[in-house]
C-alpha positions, 0 to 999 in steps of 0.5 A: 145465847140469850136475847141480851147477851147477843144484844151486848155483843152487837153493841160492842161491834158496833163500838169496837171501830170507834174505840181507842187501839189499847182498848181492843183487847180489852174489847176481844175479852168482853166478847169473848167472855160473852160468847163462852157463857154458853155451849151452843150458838146459833150461826147469827151468834157465831158469825157475829162473834167471828166477824169482831174477833177477826177486826181485833185479833190483830191488834191483840197483845200475846197475854190476851190472845193465849186467855182468849185462846183458852177459852174457846179451846173447849168451845165445839162450835168456836168459831174456825176463822178465829182459832185458825188466826190466834194459831198463827200468832202462835206463842202461848195462844197456838199451844193453849190451842194445841192442849185442848181444841176439839177441831184440829184434825186427826191428820195433823195431830198425828202429824204433829205427834210424828214428826212436830217440833218438840215444844208442840209435841210436848203439848200434845203429849199433856191433851186430857183427849189422847186416843193410843196412836197418838200416844204411841206415836208420841211414846216412840219419839226419842226427846225426853221432854216428850216422854216425860211430858207423856208420862205425866199426864195421867189421863193419857191411854199407855198399853203395855207396850208403850209402857215398857218402850218408857220405863226402859227409857227411865232406867237412864232418866231420873225424872220420867221414872219417878213419873211413870212410878208416881201414875201408880198400878206398879207391876213386874215391869215397873221393877226396872225403876226400882232405883228411883222408888221412894221407900214406899214404892219399892216395899210395893216392888219387892212384893210384887217381885215376890208375888212372881216367885211364887210359883217357886214355892217348894223348890230349892234356892238356885244356884250356890253363892258366889265363888270364893275368888269372886267375893275375894276379889269384890272385898278387896276392890271396897278396901280400896276405899274407891267407888268407881273402883267397886262399881266396876268389880261388881259389874263385872260379877254381875255382868252389867253396864257400869254405869248401872252398876255405879248408879246401884252403888251411889244410891243412898239407902244400899237397898239395891246394893243388898239386893245386888249382894244377895242377887249374885249369891254373896255370902251375908257375912262378907256383904255386911263386911263391905258396908263397914269397910265401904259405906259407912253412912249405911253401916253407921245407921243402925236402922239401915243397915239392920235393914238391910241386912234383913233383907238376906233373910227375907228376900229369895235370892232369885226376887232379888234377881229378877229385881236386879236383872230388870234394873241393869236391863238384863234379863240374864241374871233372872234366867240364869236362877230360873234355870239353875231351880231344883239344884241344891244350893251350897248354904250360905254362911249365915250371918248374926251380929253374934257370934260372927265368925271372920276369915282366917285374914278378918278383922277382931275389929269388925266382931268387936264393933258388931258386938258394940252396935248390939249392946246399945240397942 
């Protein structure tokens, strides 16, 4: 601090007691501005600022205290007594210090991370200088708000085990899932968040799923098509036009939680449902009929419908199972297909919009409808 600045600070200190009470918050802001102009200070300068600020804090309003705390928090030699008194006032000032004060003891940060109030833990989760220990303690807390704040902190060090923990919670928390996806660095663990991903992220996740299955190239596709009885059950459920009942039927076939199946069914684009159909071995023709019967929003959108049907041609069943197994949190579907590698699959009926074959009790309307769609292209 230059001599003239120090002199001004000293003059302000001398005049503090003579100023009206409503001017004291202004004096606190001005003296703080002078103090933080330089990164380092002499012991005399620190002592003078401490004496003056301590006399003014009690008369300052919450807004002033928050501004002062924000300016002092990154200051390495800010007077400890001033910081203590600011934190004791609570509110926004205490939050500003918790967010950036480097003088807070590591043991105190550890205690806040493990057992502190939710609000404090959320602020702590946003610090730019978190270390792995504190981040891990925060990741282990049950509160959604803390998990979201930690995920939103791009500077937070999240090793694989902590990221997996947050991702597993992201299956049930769309806000958390979107935040985790926005961090970037997508990998296999992020497949579990497919339902919350945007189209670009989904495309990337499918690339990751395919890459994970590269070791299976050259092996025959696993397992046979879904049993006819199960296909008929699923199609019958679709005919009832009740999403909840259809989701329950799908959950039974997939072997997943009904709520998860409901989220798959309710997903607007139909992508996740198509991946599920591929994973369980539902023939493409039946999948197309189900979309036409029960999901008109997808079926009547030519591009959405074709995109979903194209997945049958471009995505191996084992890779679809890898995604859906991650989404449902149950790897048994993926594991079953992996164990079945080497077994010749019964070829699933190939779907074509021209010359579409229909079952004995099928409908000529379906064939005519799809033919009309082709004619409009």
